VOPAGU-2260 file (C-alpha; in pm, 1 decimal, decimal comma):
REM VOPAGU-2260
SITE   aa  ch    i         X         Y         Z
SITE  MET   A    0   -9831,5   -9362,5  -10174,9
SITE  VAL   A    1   -9606,0   -9426,2   -9895,8
SITE  ALA   A    2   -9270,0   -9325,0  -10112,5
SITE  LEU   A    3   -9416,2   -9012,6  -10182,8
SITE  VAL   A    4   -9507,1   -8979,9   -9861,8
SITE  LYS   A    5   -9169,8   -9025,2   -9773,3
SITE  ALA   A    6   -9039,8   -8809,1  -10058,1
SITE  VAL   A    7   -9187,9   -8539,8   -9916,9
SITE  HIS   A    8   -9090,3   -8610,8   -9542,5
SITE  GLN   A    9   -8730,4   -8673,5   -9595,1
SITE  GLY   A   10   -8658,1   -8730,8   -9958,9
SITE  VAL   A   11   -8649,0   -8519,7  -10305,7
SITE  LEU   A   12   -8995,7   -8358,9  -10210,0
SITE  GLN   A   13   -8923,1   -8233,9   -9870,7
SITE  GLU   A   14   -8843,0   -7844,9   -9949,3
SITE  LEU   A   15   -9113,2   -7848,4  -10231,4
SITE  ALA   A   16   -9419,3   -8021,9  -10112,7
SITE  GLU   A   17   -9672,5   -8118,1   -9828,5
SITE  VAL   A   18   -9912,0   -8295,3   -9817,6
SITE  ALA   A   19  -10268,4   -8161,8   -9825,4
SITE  VAL   A   20  -10501,0   -8503,4   -9800,3
SITE  VAL   A   21  -10485,0   -8887,0   -9905,7
SITE  PHE   A   22  -10824,7   -8958,1  -10048,3
SITE  SER   A   23  -10965,6   -9305,0  -10102,5
SITE  ASN   A   24  -11298,1   -9405,4  -10285,1
SITE  ASN   A   25  -11273,9   -9677,6  -10002,1
SITE  PRO   A   26  -11335,2   -9592,6   -9642,9
SITE  ASP   A   27  -11146,4   -9888,4   -9544,8
SITE  ALA   A   28  -10857,7   -9856,0   -9741,4
SITE  PRO   A   29  -10529,0   -9991,2   -9568,8
SITE  GLY   A   30  -10314,6   -9693,0   -9727,1
SITE  LEU   A   31  -10547,5   -9430,9   -9545,8
SITE  GLU   A   32  -10491,9   -9582,0   -9231,9
SITE  THR   A   33  -10148,2   -9560,2   -9311,1
SITE  ALA   A   34  -10134,5   -9220,1   -9407,2
SITE  ALA   A   35  -10221,7   -9118,5   -9079,2
SITE  ALA   A   36   -9937,0   -9261,8   -8906,4
SITE  LEU   A   37   -9732,0   -9108,2   -9150,2
SITE  ASP   A   38   -9922,7   -8785,6   -8991,1
SITE  CYS   A   39  -10073,4   -8702,2   -9359,8
SITE  PRO   A   40  -10468,6   -8581,2   -9323,6
SITE  THR   A   41  -10721,0   -8825,2   -9447,1
SITE  ALA   A   42  -11048,0   -8822,2   -9659,8
SITE  SER   A   43  -11314,8   -9097,1   -9858,7
SITE  LEU   A   44  -11587,8   -9141,9  -10016,5
SITE  SER   A   45  -11751,5   -9459,6  -10100,9
SITE  SER   A   46  -11798,7   -9496,2  -10477,6
SITE  GLN   A   47  -12000,3   -9812,3  -10449,7
SITE  GLY   A   48  -12321,6   -9819,5  -10672,2
SITE  ARG   A   49  -12232,9   -9437,5  -10735,7
SITE  LYS   A   50  -12285,0   -9262,8  -11065,6
SITE  ARG   A   51  -11957,0   -9175,4  -11181,8
SITE  ALA   A   52  -11982,3   -8852,0  -11251,1
SITE  GLU   A   53  -12216,1   -8813,1  -10946,9
SITE  PHE   A   54  -11919,3   -8915,7  -10733,7
SITE  ASP   A   55  -11654,7   -8749,6  -10890,2
SITE  ALA   A   56  -11852,9   -8413,5  -10847,5
SITE  GLU   A   57  -11864,8   -8456,5  -10510,6
SITE  VAL   A   58  -11498,6   -8553,7  -10493,2
SITE  VAL   A   59  -11385,1   -8242,3  -10633,6
SITE  ASP   A   60  -11564,3   -8023,1  -10361,0
SITE  ILE   A   61  -11392,8   -8259,4  -10130,8
SITE  LEU   A   62  -11045,8   -8243,6  -10269,1
SITE  ASN   A   63  -11108,9   -7849,8  -10275,1
SITE  GLY   A   64  -11142,7   -7801,3   -9948,6
SITE  TYR   A   65  -10797,4   -7904,1   -9909,1
SITE  GLN   A   66  -10679,6   -7637,6  -10194,3
SITE  PRO   A   67  -10407,5   -7902,2  -10353,8
SITE  ASP   A   68  -10178,6   -7771,6  -10630,1
SITE  TYR   A   69  -10149,4   -8137,6  -10774,8
SITE  VAL   A   70  -10369,1   -8430,6  -10805,4
SITE  VAL   A   71  -10163,7   -8700,5  -10784,4
SITE  LEU   A   72  -10301,0   -9072,0  -10825,3
SITE  ALA   A   73  -10109,1   -9334,5  -10666,8
SITE  GLY   A   74  -10309,0   -9677,1  -10635,7
SITE  TYR   A   75  -10666,5   -9468,2  -10724,4
SITE  MET   A   76  -10786,3   -9771,1  -10970,4
SITE  ARG   A   77  -11147,8   -9556,9  -11105,4
SITE  ILE   A   78  -11086,3   -9397,5  -11442,7
SITE  LEU   A   79  -11148,6   -9061,7  -11368,9
SITE  SER   A   80  -11447,0   -8847,9  -11541,6
SITE  PRO   A   81  -11462,3   -8525,4  -11758,7
SITE  THR   A   82  -11582,1   -8360,3  -11476,1
SITE  PHE   A   83  -11306,9   -8446,7  -11241,1
SITE  VAL   A   84  -11053,5   -8406,2  -11534,1
SITE  ARG   A   85  -11168,7   -8031,4  -11629,3
SITE  ALA   A   86  -11189,0   -7959,1  -11288,3
SITE  PHE   A   87  -10832,3   -7983,8  -11221,4
SITE  ALA   A   88  -10713,7   -7958,7  -11593,1
SITE  GLY   A   89  -10316,4   -7975,7  -11590,6
SITE  ARG   A   90  -10289,7   -8109,3  -11262,6
SITE  ILE   A   91  -10351,7   -8393,2  -11241,4
SITE  VAL   A   92  -10014,5   -8652,7  -11244,0
SITE  ASN   A   93  -10062,2   -9061,2  -11307,0
SITE  ILE   A   94   -9818,8   -9313,1  -11312,0
SITE  HIS   A   95   -9811,0   -9607,3  -11561,6
SITE  PRO   A   96   -9611,5   -9916,0  -11551,7
SITE  ALA   A   97   -9531,1   -9928,6  -11934,1
SITE  ASP   A   98   -9472,2   -9686,0  -12221,6
SITE  THR   A   99   -9852,9   -9486,9  -12292,1
SITE  HIS   A  100   -9772,8   -9500,1  -12663,5
SITE  GLN   A  101   -9766,1   -9935,9  -12641,8
SITE  HIS   A  102   -9987,9  -10015,4  -12361,9
SITE  GLN   A  103  -10271,2   -9852,9  -12177,4
SITE  GLY   A  104  -10480,6   -9955,3  -11932,6
SITE  LEU   A  105  -10453,5  -10232,7  -11633,3
SITE  HIS   A  106  -10186,8  -10558,3  -11590,2
SITE  ALA   A  107   -9901,2  -10378,9  -11783,9
SITE  TYR   A  108   -9641,0  -10587,1  -11572,9
SITE  GLU   A  109   -9815,1  -10872,0  -11726,6
SITE  TRP   A  110   -9843,6  -10752,4  -12082,3
SITE  ALA   A  111   -9440,0  -10666,9  -12037,8
SITE  PHE   A  112   -9380,5  -11043,0  -11882,9
SITE  ASP   A  113   -9648,7  -11250,6  -12108,3
SITE  ASN   A  114   -9500,6  -11043,4  -12427,9
SITE  GLN   A  115   -9116,7  -11163,4  -12292,6
SITE  LEU   A  116   -9016,2  -10810,5  -12332,2
SITE  ALA   A  117   -8653,2  -10714,4  -12254,3
SITE  GLU   A  118   -8709,0  -10351,1  -12157,3
SITE  THR   A  119   -9038,1  -10197,2  -12016,6
SITE  LYS   A  120   -9069,1   -9826,1  -11926,1
SITE  ILE   A  121   -9225,4   -9664,1  -11602,7
SITE  THR   A  122   -9430,7   -9362,2  -11749,6
SITE  VAL   A  123   -9547,7   -9050,3  -11551,2
SITE  HIS   A  124   -9773,9   -8820,6  -11752,8
SITE  LEU   A  125  -10080,7   -8555,7  -11672,8
SITE  VAL   A  126  -10393,2   -8694,6  -11723,1
SITE  ASP   A  127  -10664,3   -8632,8  -11996,8
SITE  GLU   A  128  -11027,3   -8686,3  -12059,5
SITE  GLY   A  129  -10855,5   -9028,4  -12222,9
SITE  LEU   A  130  -10713,0   -9395,2  -12093,8
SITE  ASP   A  131  -10348,2   -9315,3  -12032,6
SITE  THR   A  132  -10301,1   -9056,8  -12304,1
SITE  GLY   A  133  -10213,0   -8719,5  -12139,1
SITE  PRO   A  134   -9873,6   -8555,8  -12214,5
SITE  ILE   A  135   -9597,4   -8758,8  -12089,2
SITE  LEU   A  136   -9358,6   -8567,7  -11802,2
SITE  ALA   A  137   -9115,1   -8857,7  -11821,7
SITE  GLN   A  138   -9004,8   -9172,3  -11861,5
SITE  HIS   A  139   -8736,9   -9493,2  -11695,1
SITE  PRO   A  140   -8635,7   -9755,5  -11897,3
SITE  VAL   A  141   -8657,4  -10118,4  -11667,9
SITE  ASP   A  142   -8452,4  -10399,3  -11785,1
SITE  LEU   A  143   -8628,3  -10727,2  -11741,1
SITE  ARG   A  144   -8344,3  -10958,9  -11901,7
SITE  GLY   A  145   -8384,7  -11240,6  -11713,2
SITE  ALA   A  146   -8733,5  -11190,3  -11505,7
SITE  GLU   A  147   -8841,9  -11539,6  -11528,2
SITE  THR   A  148   -9133,6  -11436,1  -11297,0
SITE  LEU   A  149   -9403,4  -11203,3  -11313,4
SITE  ALA   A  150   -9321,3  -11106,4  -10960,6
SITE  GLU   A  151   -8951,6  -11052,7  -11071,8
SITE  VAL   A  152   -9084,0  -10793,3  -11298,0
SITE  GLU   A  153   -9316,3  -10622,8  -11113,8
SITE  ARG   A  154   -9010,3  -10585,9  -10865,4
SITE  ARG   A  155   -8772,9  -10442,6  -11124,9
SITE  GLY   A  156   -9063,3  -10205,7  -11194,3
SITE  LEU   A  157   -9138,4  -10074,8  -10843,1
SITE  ALA   A  158   -8801,3  -10010,5  -10731,7
SITE  VAL   A  159   -8810,0   -9756,9  -11076,3
SITE  GLU   A  160   -9180,4   -9635,6  -11012,9
SITE  HIS   A  161   -9091,0   -9498,5  -10640,6
SITE  HIS   A  162   -8820,4   -9273,1  -10733,3
SITE  VAL   A  163   -8898,1   -9173,4  -11080,1
SITE  TYR   A  164   -9263,8   -9028,8  -10959,7
SITE  ALA   A  165   -9083,2   -8806,1  -10703,9
SITE  GLU   A  166   -8806,7   -8680,2  -10896,3
SITE  THR   A  167   -9094,5   -8587,8  -11192,1
SITE  LEU   A  168   -9272,2   -8447,9  -10876,7
SITE  ALA   A  169   -9044,4   -8221,3  -10816,6
SITE  GLU   A  170   -8965,1   -8091,3  -11139,1
SITE  LEU   A  171   -9332,6   -8064,2  -11188,6
SITE  ILE   A  172   -9336,6   -7830,9  -10863,8
SITE  ARG   A  173   -9087,3   -7623,6  -10947,5
SITE  GLN   A  174   -9231,0   -7519,2  -11263,2
SITE  ARG   A  175   -9508,5   -7375,2  -11029,4
SITE  GLN   A  176   -9731,8   -7373,0  -11267,0
SITE  PRO   A  177  -10014,9   -7610,8  -11426,2
SITE  VAL   A  178   -9914,2   -7736,9  -11763,2
SITE  LYS   A  179  -10202,9   -7682,2  -12056,1
SITE  LEU   A  180  -10333,0   -7985,4  -12169,9
SITE  PRO   A  181  -10315,4   -7937,6  -12569,1
SITE  LYS   A  182  -10608,2   -8017,7  -12786,8
SITE  ASP   A  183  -10445,7   -8326,1  -12966,7
SITE  THR   A  184  -10211,7   -8520,8  -12749,3
SITE  SER   A  185  -10100,4   -8747,6  -12999,0
SITE  SER   A  186   -9768,6   -8563,3  -12998,1
SITE  PRO   A  187   -9718,9   -8514,9  -12653,5
SITE  PRO   A  188   -9430,1   -8305,7  -12540,3
SITE  GLY   A  189   -9065,9   -8417,2  -12436,0
SITE  PRO   A  190   -9017,1   -8527,2  -12074,3
SITE  LEU   A  191   -8894,9   -8279,1  -11818,4
SITE  SER   A  192   -8618,8   -8519,8  -11689,1
SITE  GLU   A  193   -8459,5   -8875,1  -11756,0
SITE  GLY   A  194   -8526,0   -9096,1  -11586,6
SITE  GLN   A  195   -9838,1   -8567,6  -10255,5
SITE  GLY   A  196  -10108,5   -8303,6  -10302,4
SITE  THR   A  197  -10421,2   -8631,0  -10314,7
SITE  GLY   A  198  -10448,0   -8959,9  -10424,1
SITE  GLY   A  199  -10442,0   -9348,0  -10290,4
């Protein structure tokens, strides 16, 4: 999240975007304090003990109050309900630290490390109603040769994540329109580039 905010303030997104709001489902999340210190509006709603669809419907109402063009997921670990995805169809962007054709869900760096991969990929994709199955916007390789620890794998991946996410968002914003989600996302469109609205 911080890398994206900095990209808006003084990086590749500077003349293209502004942060409408940083939202978290944890009112005590440190990221909210960090976002506020970076002069970003913040909002939160606790998801504890809440049914997913009901909670997401409330979040949709909150976010609509800020009129975001895109919903950018950055550290938001909840699986979005169809209610949420349909409300912002073609406008929800996520980053995943693996090739989404090979690994979906959590622990992608652990997966790459445990399988001793020489290379993994950072994927930026649109969110559909599946788990990391939406159309791919961009992918960038991460060289893992010589990475002897999980921490080193994560360090290399995060270095790529920070610039690829911002650059892909910049290209998406330049198009100035939502991307229509195909009914069949098994063969997603090619990348927009090689390589905040909301999130958190």
